[in-house]
N, C-alpha and C positions, 0 to 999 in steps of 0.2 A: 729286043729295045730297051734300053739304059733308061731307066725311072728316073724321072725329072722332080729335082729336090725341092723340094717346098719348106724354106725356113720356117721355122716356129716364131709364132711371137709372143717375141718376151714379155713376162709382166713384170712390172716394174712396182713394187708395194710403197705407198707414202712413207715419210721420214716419221717416226714415232712420236717426234715433238710435236706434228703437226696432226696426229691423230689424237694425241693427249688436249689440243686446244679444242680441236672439235668436241671431246666428250666434256670438256669443261663449259663450250657456250654451251650444251644443251643442257648441262645441269643448271646454270644459269637461268635459262628461260623458265623449265621448268617451275623453279623456285620462284621466279617473278610472278609465273600467271598464279602458284599456289597463294603468294603473299597478297595480289590483286582479289582472288577469290576470299582468301581470309577478310580481308579490309571490307569487302562488301557484305559478307556474313555477320561480323563483328558490327559495323554500325546498325545493323539490324535489330529488330527487337528480338530474336531467337540468339543474336549474339550477347546484348545486355542480359539476357535471361544466363546464357553461359559466362559471362564475366563475375554477375553477380552471385551466383553458385559456387565458382574459384574463391570469392571473397570473402565467403561464408565458412568455408572446407579452411581456410588456410586463419580464420581469425583476421581479418582486413581490416573490418567497420569497427570493429571498438566501440558496441552499439551501450553501455553503460556511458560512454563519455558521451556520445551523442544525445542520451535520453539528457542528462545534467545540459547539455547546452540547450535544451526544450525546456527545461526547467527554469534557467536563466531567462529566456524572452516572456514566459509566462510572467515572472515575475518584476518584469520590465514594464510590459503591456498593464497589470494592476499600479504600478509607480503613473504610469503616462494616465492611467484613470482616476488617480486619485486617492486607489485604496492602500492599505500599507499589507504586507504579509499573513496579518491574522483572516484573513479572505480567502487562503491559497492551503490547501491541503492536497497531500499524496499519498499514498499509499503503495505498497507493493504487493502486487498478486503471484498468480504461481509463477514459478521458475520457466523460461524457455531454452530451447537450445538449439540450433543447428550447424551442423559443423562445427567448427571449433570456437564459435562464438555462443556463448552463455550471457543470460538477462534475465531480471524479470519484469514479467508488464506492469506498469506501471499504469495506475489510473489517480487522475491529476483533477483535484476538483476546487471550481472557483466559486464562491458565493455573491453573486452581482445583486447589489442592492435594489429595492425597488425606484430608487432617484435616478439612476443610472438605466441606460439603454441596452439591453441582450444583445442584438443587433452589433454596436458597435463593437464588442467585446468580440465578436465572431468577425466582423470585419477587420478588424487588427489583429488578431490572430492569423487571417489569410493574407494580410498586405505582409507579415514579417515569415512566412512561410519561407521565402527566398533567403531569408539568412538560415534556414535549417535544412538540416541533412533528410528531413521526413518528406512523407508525401503524404497528401489525406485522403485514405483509402476507402472511407464512408465516414457519410453525419445521416444521424438521427435526431429526431426533434420531439418531446413529446410534451404534451398538455395536459395541466390535471386542472382539479380545481382549486388546489392550493400553491401549484409552481407551474413554471413552466423550463425546460432544459433542453440545451443544445449538447448533443456527443457528438465527437468525431474520432473516429479511430487511425492513428496515426501511424506508418511504417516507414522503415529502411528498405529500398529494394523491394517494396511492395510486402514485405513480411512485419505482421503486426510488433510495434514496442510500446504504443503509449495509447491511452483514451485519456481525452482530455473534455470535460465534462463544465462546462455553465450551466449554472441554476440559479432563477430568480424566483424568492419566493414574493409572492403576493402579500401586501400589508393584511393584516387581519383586524378587525374589529375590535375593538378593549372590551375584556382583557384578550391581550394576547392566546391566554392558553386554550382559548377556546378552539382553538385549531387541534388540541387534543381532547377525545369527548368525555365527558364527566360521569359517563355512565356506560363505559364499551361494552359492547357483546363481548363476551373471550373468544379469544381465536384459538385456545389451549381450555379444552373440559377437563380435569385431571381426576380422577378417581380414585377414592383416597386408599392409600397404598395400605399391604399387611402391616401388622404391628407386631414385628419383629421383638425381639430382646433388646436390640441394639442397634437403633435404625440409623443407616449411614445417611449421609448428609452432606451433599454440594452444594458451592456458593457460584453463580456465576455474575461477575463483573462485565459490562459493559463499558468500554473506554472510549474516548472519544467524542464523546455527546456534544450536543449543542452546535454542530452547524447544519442540520436539518429535521425539519419537523414532523416531516411526514413519515419518516420511518422513526421516528419517537413515539407518535400516535400507534402505530402498530406494535411496537415492544411494550407498550406501557399496558395497550391491550391483553397482551398474554396474562394467563390468569396462573399467574408463578412469581414470586418475589425476585426478580432478578432486581442487580443494586447498578446501578448509572456515575461512571465518572467523568466528570463535566470538565473541560478544556475551561481555563481563564481566558477571559475575553474571546469568547466564543460567539457567534451571532446571535446565538438563541440559548446563553447559560439560562438567563432569568425564567425564559419560560421553562424550561425543564427542571429547573429547581422548582416551580412552582406546582410542576405538576407531580415530581417526584413527592411532595409533600402531599399533596392532594391522594395521591394512592398509596400513601405510607412506604414507599421504596427507600431503600438507602441510599444515599446521595454520596460521592465521594468528590476533592479537587483530584483534577488528575493535573499534577503539578510537572510542568517541564522540566527538564534536565538532561544539561549534556550528555550525547552519545559518542562514542567512538565514531570518529571519521568528522565532528566538527571541526569547522564550519559546512564543508560538503554538506554533509548530514545535518540537518536543519531542524531544531527541535520547536522552533517557533519561539514567536517574542516573547520577550522579560522571563524566560529561560533560568534556571541559575549554572552558574559554570564555573570550572572549577578556577579561575583567575580571580575572581571576584573574592571580597574579603566577608566574613563574618555579617557587618551591620548592611552590606548589600543583598547578603543573599534572606538577611532578614526581613528586609523593606520590602524585597519583592514577593517574600510567602505571605508575610502578614497583608499586602495589597491585594494577594490572588484571595486570601480567605475573607477579607472584608467584602470583595466583591459578591462571596459564596459565603453566606453566613448559616446557612442551612446544611452545611455537610457535615459529617461524622466522623469524616476519615478522611486522608490521602493517599494515593498511590503514583508512581512514578510514571509519567511520560517520556518515553524514551529513557536517557541517563545511564547508560551502559557503563560511561565513564563517571559519572558524578558517583554513583553509589558502591562506585569500589573504594572511594577515599573515607578512612574513618572521618575525619577531622570534619568534612561538610558533612555528612551522616550524621553529627552528634551536634551539628547546627539546626539542621531539619529538626530533631529530636526535640531539643528542648525547648521549639516554638509551639511544637505540637501538642509537649506536656503542658506548657502552659495554655492550651485551647482546648486539652483536656478531649484530644484527638486519637486516634489512633491510625495504625500505617499499613497499608499492604504491599509488598515487597513485590513487584513487578516479574521481578527476575530477568530483567533485560541482558544482565550479564552472569554468568555463575559463577564470578568474582564478588558478587555483591556483597558488603558489608551492613547494609540498610538493616535487614529482619536480626542481625545479631547484635547489632546495637542497638535496635531499639527494645529489645529483650534486656538487655546490660542495663540501659536506662527506666526501666520498670514500666513500657510504653506498651498498651496492649499491640498487638501485632501479629500477621500471617503472612504468608509467601504463595505467590503464583502455583500451583503446578502443571496446569494443561493449557498453551494457547488454543486457539478453538479454530483459529482464521486464518492462521498464516497461508495459507494454502486456501484461497476464495473459493471454493466447489463444494455444494452442497453435502455431498456423498462425502468427502474426508472431514468437513466439520460436524455432518453425524458421527463417522465414528470416531473422533474426536470427544464429543460427547459421553460415548459408551464407555470410552476408554475412561474417562473422568469418573465415570458412575461405578465402573470397576473398581476403579484405584480406591473411593470412597469404602465401596465394599471391603475391602480388605485392610484399611488403617481407620476407619471412620469418618472420614471426611477428606474433601476435597476442592480445590478452588481453582476454577478454570475462567479465564480474560476472552473475552470475544470483543468485536466491533459492531457498528452498527449498519451495516452489509445486508443487502438483500440476500445474501445465498444464506448469511446467517439467520438472519429471521427466519428464513425457510426452515431451514435443521430445526431450529428451536420450536418451531411451530410442528413439526413431524415427530422430533427424537423426545420431547420432553415427557408428552405422555407415557410413552413404552417406558423410560427411566422410570415413573412416579410407579406406575402401577407393576413395576420389578421390585419396588421396596426402598426407593432413594428418595430420600425426601429434598425438597429445593428450599433453602432458607440463605436469609438476607447474607450477605458479607459479614456485618457486625457481631453476628452469632457462632463467627467462628475465630474472632480474633481472641488472643489471651493473653 
């Protein structure tokens, strides 16, 4: 039997162009789905965190510029409330870094007079937050017998960048210096040091005084001859001056001078500037000295630019010579000419060796105090400059007795000028 022939079914493949078109269609659909999922993800909180992490990683936030925006807003609030810039002060705390972003944590302090409402300042800040890239991360209020304060921690993308503190000092019954005890219980009890053949000596100058009485009370209560540099036109300059006289502490005029970066970096009102002629400088200096006749010397507040000018420094030194005052060079610039010119003109002078609290952490400040003592042991004397921070106070309370027992003598700054 002849076998039946069954023809094979031929398979015809799709043209290459149509197959490629199908592949692209699938790819486009997949990309669309991924974009949809990514869009949902990025609109969520987790997505915001991813974006902020990327921005920090690539340095897109420019936090120093955003901190400058905050400073301008705070100054405009002062203006709206009828206050001038002397009610505002800021300081840079410890350096911060996240990704490629680098900045210093800033502390902004505003002194609210008793005649104004602390709540009103807080409300103004809340209203202006819409103008800022910051968000309020925390709010703290503190009630003391002498003052009330409200502090805000502000951040960019929930990373802390600034601390803003509004402080209102309650009026004190005359005399105002009653806020500082007349016979304080010493917070630091020093033991007599051993009697070496040549006793190393240190002087510690506390700059930026005149803003807060509570911290001044604790600093004066230390049983050590600290020296105090008062900013002219500070709200409590007269109370600090009277306390220094009462406790026989050296008082200096902390004279504002032009820094590098001026006017973005602001030394405060009535600062001596490079653009001024000698008469303008002398007028401002005389007014500042007249407001604080108790001072025995002067040191520069900021001034990294002005102290580099021999011409300006000669103008300042001539006036100090007329008033029989010494000059302490804070050394805010390694190129400062102030110390050398003072020596050339026969004015008693000295220069700072160690900044105690550029990094405002108690452990660091204690380390700097030990460094100051070691330097004094090596060269006979050394001068440190600190600020009225709580961290500095605590470091002094803890470390000065140790330094004193080691045979290092703490003396007024006037004992170390020559």
